[in-house]
Structures are given as C-alpha cells and as structure tokens.
N, C-alpha and C positions, 0 to 999 in steps of 0.2 A: 208697768208691767212686771210679772213676775218672770227671771230667768230662772228658767230649768237646764237638765243636764242637756236635754235637745237643742234648744235655742242657744246655751252658750256656746262662742267662738270657739272652736276645737283649737286646740296648743299647739304650736309649729311644732311639725316632728323635728327631732334631731338630726343634723345634716350624718350621712352613712359616715363611717370611719374610712378612711384614708388606707387602699391597702396597702402592705409592704411592700410592693414592686412600684403601685404609683409612685408611695414617698423618694423610693428610689430614682428612677427616673425625672421626677420632679427634681432633685435635689443636681441628678447630673444633668438636666438642660441647664439649672443656674451655673455651672461651673463651667459650660460650655459655652453661654451668651458671654460670662466673663471672661474665660478666656481669648474671646473672641476680641471683645473690648479693649483687653490688654496688650494681645497680640499688634495691632494697629497703633497703640500708642509707643509699644516698642518697636516698633518698625520705623514710625517717625523719628524715635530718637536715635535710632541706628543711623538714620538718613543724615540726622544733623552732626551725630559726632563724627561720621566718614567725611563730608566736607570740611568740617572743621580739620580735622588730622590733616586730612590731603589739601586743604588751600592753607593751612600751616604755614609753610615754607614763603611762600608770596606775600600775607602778613607780615610775614619776621623779615622779609628782605626791604619790602619799600614801606609797612606801615601806614603812617594815614594817606601818603603820597599815593597810595594804591585806590584810595576812594576820591580823589581829588584831582589825580593828572588824568590827561585824557591819550598820553604819548602811549603806544603800543608798538615797541620794535624789538620781535623775537633775535632778529641778528645780533644786536648789544644786551638783548634778555632785557628790556626796561618795558615795564607793562604797567598800566594804569586803567582803571575800569569805567572811570568818569564818562568817555565817550558813549561805550555799551548801557551804561545806566541812563544817559540824557536819552538815548536814542531809542531804548526801550520804555519810559515813561512817553516821552513825546507820542511816539507811533502808537503806544494803547492810547494814551489821553484824546488824540488825534481820530482813532477808529470810533471810540467811545463817542464824542461828538456827532460823528456822522451817524452813526447806527443808532442812537437812542431815539430821535426823533423819527427816523423812520420806520424802525420796530414797535414802537408805540402807533405811528398810525395805521399799519397792518394790522395789529392787536383789537383798534378800535374800529375797524373796517368790519373785521369778521365779523365781531361782536355785535355792532349797533347798527352797520350800514348793509352789510352784504346784503343779497337775495338770497334766500333760504336754500335755490338750486346750486346756489355756488359756492358756499360756505366749506361743504367738506371739501370739493379739490381744492380750493385755494389753501387752505389751512393745511390737507395732506402734502400741498406743493411747498411749501414753507416748511414743514418739519424732515421732509424728504434733501432741502439743502444743506440741514445739519449734518447729514452723513457721510456728504462728501470729502474725500480725503483731501488733508490742506496740501499736497504735494501735485493736485488736481490745481486746486486753487494758483498754487504756485505757477505752475506753467503754463498756466490760461493768462495769468497777469506778466510772465516773460513773454509772452509770442504774440499774444492779441492784447492785451490791453496796454501796455506799454508802447508799443508803437505808434496805434491810438491816441493815445492821452499827451506823447510827444509830439504829435502833430497836430492836433487838432486844440490843446490846453495849453502844453506847457511853453512851445513856440509863440504863438498870439500873443500869452502873456506876457514872456519874456521881452517880444520885440515892441510892446505895446508901455515896457514901464519907462519914464523919461530917467535919465545919467543923471546919477547924485542922491537922487529921490530914496525914501524908507524903502518903498514898493520895491526898487531896483535889489534893493540888498536883500531882501527876501524872498524873490525869486531868480535869485542867481543862481545857476546850475548850469551841469551839462544836459543839452536836447536829446535826452537818451530816453525819458520816460521810465526812469529808475531812481528812486530816491524816498526820502521819507515821508513826501505825500502820498506817493503813489502806493506804499506799503499800508498808508492808514486806509486807504480808499478798499486794498485788496483787504484787510483785518476787517475792515465795517461790513463790508460783503459776509463775512466768516462769521462774524458774532452775530450778525442781523435775524439767523433764524433761531437762534437760541434764546436772545431776547425777547422777541417777538412771540414765538410758542409759548414761552413761560408768563408773559404778559398775558397773551389769549386765553389762558387754564386759569389765571389769577381773576379776569374781567370774567370767565365764566360762572366764578365759585358766586358772585353777588346775587344772594336771593334777587328773582324775580320781583318782590312785594314792593323792594325798598327801588329798584329801577321804576317800576307802573306808581308808587307812590310821587315822586318826582315830576314824570311823564303828567301824573292827574292833576299837580298844582300848577300846571300851566310852562314847563320846562320847557327849554329845547334842548335838541341833542348834543349840541356845544356845553349848554348849561349842568346836563346829566351828568358828561363825562367827566366837566372840573368840578363839578362840587360835590357829587356821589360817588362815579367810580373809581376815581383817582384816589381821593381821600381813605375808600374802603382798602385798596390794595396797597395801599402807601408801603408797608411793612414789606410786602412780599416782594412788592416793585425793587426796592432795595437790594433785595437778594437776587433777584433777574438780572440786574446790573453789572452786580460783582461777578457774576456767574460771567458774563459776558468779557467784562474786564478781568478776569483769571484767564482767560483764553487767548485773549490778545498779550498779556505780558509773557504768556509760557510758548507763544504760537512760533514755531522754529522753520519748516522748509518752505511753507510759504511766504516767509520775510526772506527769510534766505535767500530766494530767485528775484526778490523786487529791488529789492534797499539800496542795492548797489554796494555793501559790504565796503564801505572805508571808516578806517580807526579814524577819531576824532569827534571835534565837537560840531553839531549839523549846523551849517552857517544859515540856510535856508530851507525853506520846505520844498524846493526842487533838488536840493543836495543831498551826493550819496552819504549813507551812515551806515548803522549796524546797530544791531540788539546785541543783548548779553547770549540767546539762545541760538542767533546765525552766528556769533563769534566762536563758540563752541561746535556746532554744527561744523563750521568750517576747517578750525583749525585742532580738534581733540585728536585726527589720526593722524595728525605731523607734527604732535608735541613729542616729540622724541627728548628734549631737555627736561632733567628737573623739574626747574622753577619754571617753564611752560607749560607742563601739563599740572602744576600747583597754581598757577593764575587763572587758568580755565578751572579748577574745582573751585579755587575761591568765587570766579564771577557765578559756579552755578548757587553758591551759599548766598551770596547778595541777592540772585533772583529768588531761592526760596524766602528771604528776609521780607524782600518786597512784597511779595505774595501774602505770604502770611501777616504782612501789616496791613493790607488791603482789607484781608479777609477780619480782621481784627477790627479795622476802622466799621467793616460792613455789621459786624456782631453788634458793635456799640452802638450804631446809629438804630439800628432795630430794637434793640433793649431800650433804649431811651424812646422811641414812638411807643412800644409796648405801656409803656408808663405813664405816657399822657392822657 
C-alpha cells in the first residue's frame, strides 16, 4: 500500500514552550520543597546538638557509669540511666508482645471474617481508640485497672507461688497493681489500635484476585492468611509494628501513672520501675541543680538514640525484604 500524505501518521506536535511565569513558579516550587526538607533535617540536627550540649555535664561527670549504673540519688547527685533504660525496653517489649497478636487478629477478622454490616462500625471503633489521650489511659489504669489487677491477678499469682522457686522470684512485689507488667498492659492497649488499623489497611491493599485464587485452589481461611496475605504485606507490617513500638518507647503520662516510678532495675514483673520518659516527666520541674537537669537531658538523648536505632533496624529489615 502506498503511503500518501493523507494516510501518513501525523508528526507529533511540539510541546508548547513554558511561559516565563510557569518557569519561575516551577523554580520557586522546587526551592520551597527543598527548603522544607532542609528545615526538617536542620531541626533534627538542632535537637541532637542541644541534647548533647545539655547532657554533656552528666556524661563528663559520670562517664560510662551513667549507662551501666542504676543508682539515681538527687540528694548525693549520683545519677545512672541503666534502671530507666531497662524499664523502657522491658515495658515496651512486653507491650509489643501483648499487642501484636491481638492487633493481627483484629485486622484479619475485619478483613476476612467480619460480617459486612459490622465491618465499618468495628473498624471505626478501633481507629477512634487511637485518638484517646494518653493521660486518660493513665488515669483509667491507676484508678480502675490497677485495683482490679491487684485483687484478681496479682494477689492470686503471688499467693500461689511456692517459696524459693523461680516463679516466686519473678512475681514478687507490692500487691498494689502498679508495676512493670501493669504499665506494659496499658501500653499494649494504647498501641493496639495503631497496629490493628495499619494492618487492616495493609490487608485491604491485597488484590482481590490474589485472595480469590487461593480460595479457588481449595485453601482454607487460615491457609490464605498464612501463605498469601501475611507474606504479601510483610514489608508494611514491619513498619506497623515499629510504629507501635515507637509510641511505646516514648509514652510518658500513661506510664508515669501506673509503673510505680521506682529507680533501679526491676526485679520482677510485678515490681515497680521507671522509664526514661516517666523519669523526665517526674523530675524535670524539680531539677534545680545543674547536674540533675543535665542528667535528665542526657536521658532524653539516650531515648532519642534508642528510638533512632529501632527505626534504623526497621528500615534495614524492610530494605532486605524488598531485595529478596
């Protein structure tokens, strides 16, 4: 067939040149976005520098003992961060262990098993739980949960422990309902909505064809969840878990109400303890001595480093899974 001028494809029309105003606006938009990103990094660097400068007197005075000692005595001006760091890590880890299975179960129920008429109300209720202020959780934990926990859980367990056994060692404490385990349970309730809501949204991103194909091959709901859904969202699930862990590490008021605020290493799951955030909240207003204030600021730097390390580890795990 002979190609004529009428049948030949029309040449692509050249793109219209950008106006001077459009070019200037585009350049200004680039500068604005770059400035926003630079401001964020500058603010982050400023926080780190201010924490290092403010906490330097404590590091200079105590050296490595500040990180390995649990003694905290404002009267003699002896400060050690090990007790607060241990309480922070233990309470956050226990909270994550308690909250993760429940959050995953809620998300799977809402996506796979929940009747359609109940799916939206239950999902909305879970998301609303995340908006409750932490001080409300703390007051509820102190005035409602702690007395019930002491009477129905702590006392029976302590009375059933045989003297001299390991079980007695890990369950000793004052039966007042306040302690490491109580704080961990309150933290678990607080972070549960965050993880559950994020897991639910991740499960909803799975294409319907993927799930229906598994069901078409005869898989049960459990097999679909275990072999299809969870592997599909594992990268995002790590981010959801770290989101909850980050809140648990930095939570202040709720933990301050219920953990007991006792310095030193926690000796059992029912023993009173402290976290970095609760120590700062309790003592910063009364830190009139320079070394006392510097030690609290140094605790803030330690908490910043712990949180940064957790997020960096999460990013590393996500990066590895994306390349596998």
